[in-house]
C-alpha positions in Angstrom: 12.5 12.0 -10.3 15.2 13.2 -8.0 18.6 11.6 -8.9 19.7 10.9 -5.3 19.2 7.8 -3.2 16.9 8.8 -0.3 16.6 5.3 1.3 19.6 3.0 1.3 21.6 0.8 3.7 18.4 -0.5 5.4 18.0 -3.9 6.8 14.9 -5.1 5.0 14.6 -8.7 3.9 15.8 -9.5 0.4 13.2 -8.7 -2.1 11.2 -6.4 0.2 8.5 -4.7 -1.7 7.9 -2.2 1.0 11.5 -0.9 0.9 11.2 -0.4 -2.8 7.9 1.5 -2.4 9.5 3.9 0.1 12.6 4.4 -2.0 10.8 5.2 -5.3 8.3 7.5 -3.6 11.0 9.5 -1.9 13.0 9.7 -5.2 9.8 11.1 -6.9 9.2 13.6 -4.1 12.8 14.9 -3.7 14.8 16.1 -0.8 12.1 18.5 0.7 9.9 15.6 1.6 9.5 14.8 5.3 8.7 11.2 6.0 6.6 9.8 8.8 6.7 6.1 9.5 4.8 4.3 12.3 5.9 1.0 14.0 6.2 -1.5 11.3 8.7 -3.0 8.8 10.0 0.3 7.4 10.6 1.9 10.7 12.2 -1.3 12.0 14.7 -1.6 9.1 15.3 2.1 8.5 16.1 3.4 12.0 18.9 1.4 13.4 21.0 3.4 15.9 23.5 4.8 15.1 22.6 4.4 11.4 19.7 6.3 9.8 18.8 5.0 6.3 17.0 8.1 5.2 18.7 11.1 3.5 15.4 12.9 3.8 14.1 14.1 7.2 12.2 11.2 8.7 10.6 10.3 12.0 8.9 7.4 13.7 5.3 7.9 14.8 3.1 5.9 17.1 1.5 2.9 15.5 -2.0 4.6 15.4 -0.8 8.1 14.8 0.8 8.3 11.4 -1.7 10.8 9.9 -2.0 12.9 13.1 1.8 13.3 13.3 1.8 14.3 9.7 -0.7 17.0 10.5 1.5 18.3 13.4 4.7 18.3 11.3 3.1 20.3 8.5 1.6 22.8 11.0 5.0 23.2 12.7 6.9 23.7 9.4 4.4 26.3 8.3 4.7 28.1 11.7 8.5 28.3 11.0 7.8 30.0 7.7 8.6 26.9 5.6 6.6 26.5 2.4 8.5 24.3 0.0 7.9 20.9 1.6 5.6 17.8 1.4 4.8 15.6 4.3 4.5 11.9 3.3 3.5 9.0 5.5 4.5 5.3 4.9 2.4 2.9 6.8 1.8 -0.8 6.3 -1.6 -2.4 5.8 -2.2 -3.1 9.5 -1.1 0.4 10.5 -3.5 1.8 7.9 -6.6 -0.2 7.6 -6.7 -1.3 11.2 -4.7 0.6 13.8 -4.3 3.9 11.9 -7.6 4.3 10.2 -9.1 6.7 12.7 -6.2 9.2 12.4 -6.3 8.8 8.6 -10.0 9.5 8.4 -9.6 12.6 10.6 -6.7 14.0 8.5 -8.8 13.6 5.3 -11.8 15.3 6.9 -9.6 18.3 7.9 -8.2 18.6 4.4 -4.6 18.4 5.6 -2.0 18.8 2.8 -0.2 15.4 3.0 0.4 12.2 1.0 -0.4 9.0 2.8 1.1 5.9 1.3 0.1 2.5 2.4 2.6 -0.2 1.4 0.3 -3.1 1.4 2.1 -6.4 2.0 -1.2 -8.0 3.2 -0.3 -8.8 6.7 1.5 -7.8 9.9 4.8 -8.9 8.6 7.1 -7.1 11.0 5.7 -9.1 13.9 5.7 -12.5 12.3 2.9 -12.6 9.6 -0.4 -12.1 11.4 -3.6 -11.4 9.6 -4.7 -7.8 8.9 -7.9 -6.6 7.4 -6.1 -6.3 4.1 -5.0 -10.0 4.1 -6.7 -11.6 1.2 -9.2 -14.5 1.4 -7.6 -17.9 1.8 -4.1 -16.6 2.8 -2.3 -18.6 5.6 -0.9 -16.4 8.4 0.1 -17.3 12.0 -3.3 -16.1 13.2 -5.2 -17.7 10.3 -3.4 -21.1 10.0 -4.0 -23.8 7.4 -3.8 -26.8 9.7 -6.1 -28.9 11.9 -9.1 -28.2 9.7 -8.5 -24.5 9.3 -8.0 -23.2 5.8 -6.4 -19.8 6.2 -8.1 -16.4 6.3 -11.9 -16.7 5.8 -12.6 -13.0 5.5 -12.4 -10.7 2.4 -9.9 -7.9 2.0 -11.1 -4.5 3.1 -11.6 -2.1 0.3 -9.6 0.9 1.5 -9.8 2.8 -1.8 -13.6 3.0 -1.6 -13.4 3.9 2.1 -11.0 6.7 1.5 -12.9 7.9 -1.6 -16.1 8.0 0.5 -14.4 10.9 2.4 -14.4 13.0 -0.7 -10.6 13.0 -0.8 -9.0 15.1 -3.6 -6.9 12.2 -4.9 -6.5 8.5 -4.2 -5.0 5.7 -6.2 -3.8 2.1 -6.2 -0.4 1.2 -7.5 2.0 -1.8 -7.6 5.8 -2.1 -7.3 5.4 -4.3 -10.4 4.7 -1.1 -12.4 7.1 1.4 -11.0 6.6 4.2 -13.6 2.9 4.2 -12.9 3.5 4.3 -9.2 6.0 7.2 -9.4 3.6 9.1 -11.7 0.9 8.8 -9.1 3.2 9.9 -6.3 4.2 13.0 -8.4 0.5 13.6 -9.1 -0.4 13.5 -5.4 2.4 15.9 -4.6 1.0 18.5 -7.0 -2.4 18.4 -5.4 -3.2 20.6 -2.5 -4.9 18.7 0.3 -4.8 15.0 1.3 -3.8 12.2 -1.0 -3.8 8.5 -0.5 -1.9 5.8 -2.4 -2.2 2.1 -1.7 0.8 0.3 -3.3 1.0 -3.5 -3.5 4.3 -4.4 -2.0 5.0 -8.2 -1.9 6.7 -9.6 1.2 8.6 -12.7 0.1 9.0 -13.8 3.8 5.3 -13.6 4.6 4.0 -14.7 1.2 6.3 -17.7 1.0 8.0 -16.7 -2.3 11.5 -16.4 -3.6 13.0 -12.9 -3.1 13.8 -12.7 -6.8 10.0 -13.0 -7.6 8.9 -9.7 -5.9 8.5 -7.7 -9.1 6.9 -10.6 -11.1 4.4 -11.2 -8.3 3.5 -7.6 -8.0 3.0 -7.4 -11.8 1.1 -10.6 -12.1 -1.4 -9.4 -9.4 -2.3 -6.5 -11.7 -2.2 -8.6 -14.9 -4.6 -11.2 -13.6 -7.0 -8.7 -12.1 -6.5 -9.3 -8.4 -5.0 -5.8 -8.0 -6.8 -3.3 -10.3 -4.9 0.0 -10.9 -7.4 2.8 -10.3 -7.5 6.5 -9.5 -10.1 8.6 -7.7 -9.9 12.3 -8.5 -12.5 15.1 -8.6 -15.1 12.7 -7.3 -14.7 10.3 -10.1 -13.2 6.8 -10.2 -11.1 5.7 -13.3 -9.6 2.4 -14.0 -6.3 1.7 -15.7 -5.9 -1.0 -18.4 -8.0 -4.1 -18.3 -6.3 -7.2 -16.8 -3.9 -8.6 -19.4 -4.6 -12.2 -18.7 -7.2 -13.2 -16.0 -6.3 -16.8 -16.5 -2.9 -16.1 -14.7 -4.7 -16.0 -11.3 -4.2 -19.7 -10.3 -0.6 -19.8 -11.4 0.0 -16.5 -9.5 -1.4 -17.9 -6.3 0.5 -21.2 -6.8 3.8 -19.3 -6.6 3.0 -18.3 -3.0 3.3 -20.8 -0.1 0.6 -18.9 1.8 -2.0 -20.2 -0.7 -0.6 -23.8 -1.1 -3.5 -25.3 0.9 -6.4 -23.9 -1.2 -9.0 -26.2 -2.7 -10.5 -25.8 -6.1 -13.5 -24.4 -4.4 -11.4 -21.8 -2.7 -9.8 -20.8 -6.0 -13.2 -20.5 -7.7 -14.3 -18.2 -4.8 -11.3 -16.0 -5.3 -11.9 -15.8 -9.1 -15.5 -14.9 -8.5 -14.6 -12.3 -5.9 -12.1 -10.8 -8.4 -14.7 -10.6 -11.1 -17.3 -9.0 -8.8 -14.9 -6.3 -7.7 -13.8 -5.6 -11.3 -17.4 -5.4 -12.5 -18.3 -3.1 -9.6 -15.4 -0.8 -10.3 -16.1 -0.8 -14.1 -19.7 0.1 -13.4 -18.9 2.9 -11.1 -16.3 4.3 -13.4 -18.7 4.2 -16.4 -21.5 5.8 -14.4 -19.2 8.6 -13.2 -17.9 9.1 -16.7 -21.4 10.1 -18.0 
């Protein structure tokens, strides 16, 4: 990893998982990385005139246009004769799974050489914690409240890894800021691959999740350890899973640390556990089938 600090002096909330995800990725990629950030938390906290918090070249894109701007930047640099560079995008879950999914799909179809990183904090946190399609079942947000008979988000989290893999992308992975070495390794691996890569990194938001800022790393690690956030890689048309969950029984204690889940009933918790088990079984089955 590059020894410099590519992202510092920003105005992110204390304990921001997204800021950590950006910092570690840019350290792994080095000074020749060009960062593209759409409207969202990281552009809001990283571009504050007259202060720019990036030592790498970085630019804000339109909310929907992260991947298309990455395409244009790469083409422009090649036209100038530049070769030693990597274009990386950092978009939140809403800017990826909702607003930006069309441009992302097109860039993967074209085979553009880029790394797209979704820092998944499971909601539109920059604008006050609204639901996105990556908000998990049961979570309380301002648009899925837990009051007046409502019990939070009633929809399941969209499976972006499978959606991206269905494009035949050369490399895709999930990661967590709770396991930074694994995350950095995957970023470095993506950088070595010619063509599009996608990494979805779990990046807790203490403000939106209703947790203490000191718990960010613990929460990100627990999500992996209890099986809610499997670490996986898709490469060469095959899916592979990381280690099995260390302690699936941690799930309820993990959710209890977050105020956004404080209203859940025992039935809600059973549904979340069952949903986790189905996802893991499906991923295990696919990985085993593709291993043959």
